N, C-alpha and C positions, 0 to 999 in steps of 0.2 A: 130822196125827197122829190118825188114826181111833181113836175110843174113848177118847182121852185129853183131859183138860181143856185148853181154850185159855188159860185164865187161868194165868199163870206161877206164882202162889202155890199154886193148887190142884194144878198139875202137879208142883210141888216135893213136895208132900205125898204124892201118889200114887206118884211115882217113888221117893222115899226110903223109903216104907213097903214097897214091893215089893222094893227092894234089901235092906232089913233082913230081911224075912220070907221071901222066896222065891227070890232071885236072887243068885248069887255075884259078879256084876259087871254093869256097865252094858251090855256087849255082849250078855250073856245076856238081859237085860231087853228090849233092842231086838229081838233075834231072836224072842223069844216074842211080843212085841206087834206085830211087823212094822212097826217105825218106824225112821227114820234117826237114828242116834246124834247126828249133827251138828245135827239139828233140835232135839232135846231140849237139847243143850248150848247152842245159840244162844238158845233161848227162856229158859232159866234164867239165862243170862248177863245178860239184860235186867234181872234183879232182883239182880244181883251175886252169883250162886251159881256155883261151879265144882265139877266132879266131882273128888273126892279118891279116888284109886285105893286107897290104903292103908286108908282108913276105909270105902270102898265106899258113899259117899254124897255128896250135894251139900252143900257148906258155904260 
């Protein structure tokens, strides 16, 4: 995940902030950042966070 934090808690902050401020969904974030969606989902699952499509954030 080039340019994104390796620490899951920091990654959570970066991703949720981007989803709130500049991206309509996780797919758009991943396209913009050129990262695999499954990579982000897997990393955040290690701290018990899952993507909620309706809220457009990890909860």
